[in-house]
C-alpha positions as CSV (number, residue, x, y, z in Angstrom):
1,D,-9.6,-16.7,-14.3
2,G,-6.6,-14.8,-13.5
3,P,-5.9,-11.2,-15.0
4,I,-8.9,-9.9,-17.9
5,P,-6.1,-8.6,-20.1
6,A,-6.7,-4.4,-20.5
7,A,-8.2,-3.7,-24.4
8,D,-5.0,-2.2,-26.9
9,D,-7.1,1.3,-27.0
10,V,-7.5,2.0,-23.0
11,E,-5.8,4.4,-20.7
12,R,-2.3,3.4,-19.8
13,T,-0.1,3.8,-16.8
14,L,3.6,4.9,-16.9
15,T,3.8,1.1,-16.6
16,T,1.8,0.1,-18.9
17,W,-0.7,-0.4,-16.8
18,E,-4.0,0.3,-17.3
19,Y,-6.0,3.5,-16.0
20,Y,-8.7,2.2,-14.5
21,P,-9.8,2.8,-10.6
22,G,-13.0,1.4,-10.5
23,A,-10.8,-1.8,-10.0
24,V,-10.5,-0.6,-6.7
25,G,-14.2,-1.2,-5.8
26,E,-14.1,-4.9,-7.2
27,A,-11.5,-6.2,-5.8
28,L,-13.3,-4.6,-2.8
29,R,-15.8,-6.4,-3.8
30,H,-15.0,-9.7,-4.3
31,T,-12.5,-10.0,-1.6
32,A,-15.3,-9.3,0.6
33,E,-17.2,-12.1,-1.2
34,V,-14.3,-14.5,-1.0
35,V,-13.2,-14.1,2.7
36,G,-16.1,-12.9,4.5
37,D,-16.9,-10.7,7.0
38,V,-13.2,-10.2,7.5
39,P,-12.6,-5.6,7.6
40,L,-10.2,-4.7,4.8
41,I,-7.8,-2.5,3.9
42,V,-6.8,-0.9,0.7
43,T,-2.9,-0.8,0.8
44,E,-0.2,0.6,-2.4
45,N,-2.9,1.5,-4.1
46,G,-2.3,4.1,-6.4
47,I,-1.2,5.6,-10.6
48,A,2.2,5.9,-11.8
49,T,1.3,9.2,-14.1
50,D,3.5,12.6,-14.3
51,D,0.5,13.6,-15.4
52,D,-1.1,15.2,-11.7
53,S,-4.3,15.9,-12.8
54,R,-4.8,12.4,-14.3
55,R,-3.7,11.4,-10.8
56,A,-6.4,13.4,-9.7
57,D,-8.3,12.1,-11.2
58,Y,-7.9,8.1,-10.7
59,Y,-7.9,9.1,-6.3
60,A,-11.1,10.9,-7.3
61,G,-12.3,8.4,-8.7
62,A,-10.9,5.2,-6.6
63,L,-11.9,6.9,-3.0
64,S,-15.5,7.1,-4.9
65,E,-14.8,3.3,-5.2
66,V,-13.6,2.8,-1.9
67,A,-16.9,5.1,0.3
68,S,-19.0,3.4,-2.6
69,A,-17.9,-0.3,-1.4
70,L,-18.7,1.1,2.5
71,E,-22.3,2.5,2.0
72,D,-22.7,-1.1,0.4
73,G,-21.8,-2.2,3.7
74,I,-18.3,-3.6,3.7
75,D,-16.3,-2.8,6.7
76,I,-13.2,-1.6,5.2
77,R,-11.0,0.2,8.2
78,G,-8.2,2.2,5.4
79,Y,-6.4,3.5,2.4
80,L,-3.1,3.8,1.9
81,A,-2.0,5.8,-1.1
82,W,1.6,4.7,-3.2
83,S,3.3,6.6,-2.2
84,A,3.7,9.4,0.1
85,L,6.8,10.5,-2.3
86,D,8.1,9.5,-6.3
87,N,10.6,6.6,-5.4
88,Y,13.1,3.7,-6.8
89,E,10.1,1.3,-8.1
90,W,10.8,-1.5,-10.5
91,G,13.8,-0.5,-11.1
92,T,14.0,2.7,-12.6
93,Y,12.5,6.6,-10.6
94,K,10.6,6.8,-14.4
95,A,7.4,5.4,-12.6
96,T,6.0,8.0,-11.0
97,F,3.8,7.7,-8.3
98,G,4.4,9.7,-5.6
99,L,1.7,11.8,-4.8
100,I,5.1,14.5,-4.2
101,A,7.5,14.7,-6.7
102,I,11.2,14.8,-6.6
103,D,13.2,15.9,-9.1
104,W,15.7,13.5,-9.1
105,E,18.8,15.6,-10.4
106,T,18.0,18.5,-7.6
107,F,15.8,17.0,-5.1
108,E,13.5,19.6,-5.1
109,R,10.0,18.9,-4.3
């Protein structure tokens, strides 16, 4: 019961959370099992990284999980990335979640 700790040797994000796009599919399936036939929306899903290729890979994996859940008949009405722009997150600007990076010194995007 509760969160399963990630192994010490797994890839981690800037927030030290495990890099695991498959969690989206697991969460959708678990939620559908618990709540039954209720439409679902994925909100605030993303990754804190300064590596854009890992960000692209993460979203490809997460969206593949959403597509798989849809194919399995789960009623998913939406998916919202977190977030459009880098933002002040968890007391710092270092956890870069944005699809669009911001240089906080020059404000260039």
